[in-house]
N, C-alpha and C positions, 0 to 999 in steps of 0.2 A: 671719281671714277668708280663704277660699280665693281665690287669684289668679284662676282662671277665672271665678268668680262676680263678683268685683270688676270684671274687664274687661267682663263682660256688662252689669252694672249701669251702668257708665260709658258703654258704647256705647248702651244703651237710653235712658238719661237725657240723653245728649248732653253730659255733663259730663266734663271731663278728669279722669283718675285722678291726683290730686295727694295729697301727704302730708296736707294740710289736710282734703281731702274724706274720705279714709280715716279720719282721726282723728275727724271728725264722725260718720261711720257707726259707728265703734267706741264713741264716747260714747253714741250713741243706744241701742246694744245693751246696754251696761253699765247704763244707766238702766233699761232694761226688766228686766234680770236682778235688779237691786237691788230694784225696786218689786214684782216678781212673786215673787221668791224662787226662780224657776225655775233649775235646773241649778246651784244653789249647792254641791252636794256634789261636783261634777265638778272635776277638776284642769285639764282642757282643754275649753274651750267653743268650738264653732263656730256660726256664724250660718247658719240655714237659708236657702236661696236666696230663698224668698218673703219672708222677713223682711228680707233684705238689699235686695231690690227696694223694699220699702215704706220702709225707712230712706232709701234713695237719693231717693225721691220727697219725703219729708219734708225732708231736708237741702236738696234743690234748691229746694223751695218757700221754705224759710227764707232761703236765699241770695238768691233773687229779691226777697223782701220787704225784705231788708236793703239791697240795691242801690237799690230804689225809695225806701226811707226816707232813705237817705243823699243820693240825688240830689234828693229833695224838700226836704231841709234846706239844700241849697247855693244 
């Protein structure tokens, strides 16, 4: 994942760029590649900026729902 795009996604989403956040973005893209078969023949795969932004929104939504779930359970 290109650093400038990660920095932009972090800034736009208001989420700090941590290792865990980047790993979740990468996981989301790998899931997409596996389920779609897209780019399977490539040795190096990069995430398009629009996809990275969408993954950032999905990950942030998931993180917020997890926080709410955990706080509700306490």
